DOVO-501766 format. One record per residue: x, y, z of N, C-alpha, C in turn; chain. Coordinates in steps of 0.001 Angstrom, whole numbers, padded with zeros to 6 digits, always signed. Example, Ala and Ser with C-alpha at 12.3 -4.5 7.8 and 13.67 -1.06 7.14 Angstrom:
<rs>
{r {+013190, -005690, +007800}, {+012300, -004500, +007800}, {+013200, -003300, +007800}, "A"}
{r {+012850, -002250, +007080}, {+013670, -001060, +007140}, {+012900, +000030, +007870}, "A"}
</rs>
This chain:
<rs>
{r {+152586, +219475, -040066}, {+151575, +220297, -039436}, {+152219, +221449, -038675}, "A"}
{r {+153355, +221156, -038058}, {+154058, +222195, -037308}, {+154472, +223336, -038241}, "A"}
{r {+154915, +222992, -039435}, {+155421, +223998, -040365}, {+154330, +224960, -040832}, "A"}
{r {+153111, +224500, -041026}, {+152074, +225349, -041603}, {+151239, +226098, -040572}, "A"}
{r {+151329, +225730, -039304}, {+150591, +226463, -038269}, {+151316, +227752, -037927}, "A"}
{r {+150568, +228807, -037728}, {+151199, +230051, -037281}, {+151530, +229932, -035795}, "A"}
{r {+152469, +230715, -035303}, {+152791, +230679, -033872}, {+151532, +230942, -033037}, "A"}
{r {+151324, +230113, -032046}, {+150134, +230224, -031209}, {+148930, +229481, -031754}, "A"}
{r {+149052, +228906, -032961}, {+147946, +228177, -033575}, {+147699, +226842, -032890}, "A"}
{r {+146473, +226370, -033002}, {+146071, +225109, -032366}, {+146003, +223993, -033396}, "A"}
{r {+146467, +222834, -032994}, {+146394, +221610, -033787}, {+145328, +220719, -033164}, "A"}
{r {+144460, +220167, -033975}, {+143474, +219193, -033520}, {+143578, +217987, -034433}, "A"}
{r {+143940, +216850, -033872}, {+144046, +215610, -034642}, {+143367, +214483, -033866}, "A"}
{r {+143074, +213410, -034576}, {+142583, +212206, -033923}, {+143670, +211143, -033992}, "A"}
{r {+143633, +210250, -033049}, {+144584, +209148, -032995}, {+143800, +207874, -032727}, "A"}
{r {+143997, +206890, -033579}, {+143315, +205603, -033406}, {+143979, +204852, -032267}, "A"}
{r {+143182, +204342, -031349}, {+143682, +203569, -030211}, {+142917, +202253, -030147}, "A"}
{r {+143345, +201368, -029290}, {+142662, +200092, -029120}, {+143358, +198979, -029870}, "A"}
{r {+142792, +197811, -029793}, {+143464, +196635, -030343}, {+143543, +196639, -031865}, "A"}
{r {+142650, +197367, -032553}, {+142678, +197414, -034011}, {+143581, +198511, -034571}, "A"}
{r {+144136, +199344, -033721}, {+144957, +200466, -034184}, {+146124, +200031, -035079}, "A"}
{r {+146851, +198955, -034769}, {+147959, +198560, -035646}, {+147518, +198142, -037054}, "A"}
{r {+146249, +197857, -037242}, {+145747, +197444, -038547}, {+145421, +198622, -039458}, "A"}
{r {+145423, +199835, -038895}, {+145083, +201035, -039668}, {+146226, +201393, -040621}, "A"}
{r {+145878, +201865, -041800}, {+146884, +202390, -042707}, {+147430, +203694, -042140}, "A"}
{r {+148689, +203940, -042323}, {+149294, +205139, -041761}, {+149873, +204838, -040397}, "A"}
{r {+150059, +205853, -039611}, {+150741, +205719, -038328}, {+149787, +206009, -037191}, "A"}
{r {+149772, +205137, -036206}, {+149039, +205374, -034969}, {+150026, +205285, -033820}, "A"}
{r {+149690, +205888, -032705}, {+150587, +205933, -031550}, {+149835, +205479, -030305}, "A"}
{r {+150559, +204932, -029373}, {+149953, +204584, -028093}, {+149512, +205871, -027396}, "A"}
{r {+148456, +205764, -026632}, {+147866, +206917, -025944}, {+148892, +207647, -025069}, "A"}
{r {+149770, +206902, -024420}, {+150732, +207526, -023510}, {+151960, +208094, -024220}, "A"}
{r {+152232, +207706, -025468}, {+153425, +208207, -026147}, {+153149, +209382, -027094}, "A"}
{r {+151917, +209534, -027548}, {+151612, +210581, -028525}, {+151881, +212000, -027999}, "A"}
{r {+151473, +212347, -026772}, {+151783, +213697, -026274}, {+153295, +213972, -026237}, "A"}
{r {+154077, +212993, -025855}, {+155531, +213171, -025785}, {+156115, +213440, -027177}, "A"}
{r {+155598, +212745, -028179}, {+156067, +212954, -029555}, {+155768, +214376, -030002}, "A"}
{r {+154561, +214864, -029734}, {+154206, +216236, -030117}, {+155046, +217265, -029354}, "A"}
{r {+155290, +217027, -028086}, {+156118, +217950, -027307}, {+157550, +217964, -027814}, "A"}
{r {+158059, +216835, -028269}, {+159426, +216760, -028778}, {+159629, +217555, -030060}, "A"}
{r {+158568, +217788, -030829}, {+158701, +218598, -032043}, {+158316, +220055, -031817}, "A"}
{r {+157974, +220412, -030573}, {+157761, +221817, -030251}, {+156361, +222232, -029878}, "A"}
{r {+155403, +221318, -029844}, {+154056, +221689, -029433}, {+153971, +221793, -027914}, "A"}
{r {+153113, +222680, -027428}, {+152881, +222892, -026000}, {+151418, +222634, -025694}, "A"}
{r {+151083, +222582, -024428}, {+149695, +222408, -023983}, {+149021, +221221, -024662}, "A"}
{r {+149702, +220110, -024740}, {+149149, +218921, -025394}, {+148134, +218259, -024456}, "A"}
{r {+146932, +218044, -024964}, {+145863, +217395, -024193}, {+145265, +216273, -025026}, "A"}
{r {+145052, +215133, -024381}, {+144465, +213971, -025048}, {+143144, +213654, -024353}, "A"}
{r {+142080, +213534, -025153}, {+140749, +213241, -024620}, {+140185, +212008, -025313}, "A"}
{r {+139654, +211054, -024561}, {+138928, +209959, -025209}, {+137770, +210556, -026003}, "A"}
{r {+137588, +210091, -027210}, {+136565, +210668, -028071}, {+135529, +209602, -028401}, "A"}
{r {+135768, +208818, -029401}, {+134881, +207706, -029705}, {+135511, +206445, -029126}, "A"}
{r {+134892, +205332, -029325}, {+135376, +204088, -028728}, {+136836, +203828, -029090}, "A"}
{r {+137213, +204030, -030322}, {+138552, +203696, -030786}, {+139410, +204900, -031160}, "A"}
{r {+139035, +206088, -030748}, {+139786, +207288, -031125}, {+139983, +208212, -029930}, "A"}
{r {+141090, +208923, -029950}, {+141336, +210032, -029030}, {+141356, +211322, -029835}, "A"}
{r {+140917, +212413, -029218}, {+141137, +213757, -029757}, {+142390, +214302, -029090}, "A"}
{r {+143243, +214903, -029879}, {+144483, +215452, -029353}, {+144583, +216912, -029755}, "A"}
{r {+144647, +217779, -028762}, {+144831, +219223, -028963}, {+146264, +219572, -028581}, "A"}
{r {+146877, +220476, -029350}, {+148219, +220952, -029021}, {+148381, +222347, -029597}, "A"}
{r {+149208, +223151, -028957}, {+149423, +224534, -029385}, {+150852, +224715, -029843}, "A"}
{r {+151006, +225397, -030973}, {+152352, +225694, -031474}, {+152924, +226845, -030656}, "A"}
{r {+154149, +226655, -030173}, {+154769, +227697, -029333}, {+155225, +228875, -030166}, "A"}
</rs>
């Protein structure tokens, strides 16, 4: 996602949270570790918002 966003572009993703998250196909992250992972690859202004019961919305901006 980082590669295809233009500089200054916004990323919007969902992240499955809660007790069923490990059962999901693909990769899910703990609520407290996901922002750090995005910041480590170069995203800025990372914000996590509770969305639905089992999902977070995550916004981040490419520097």
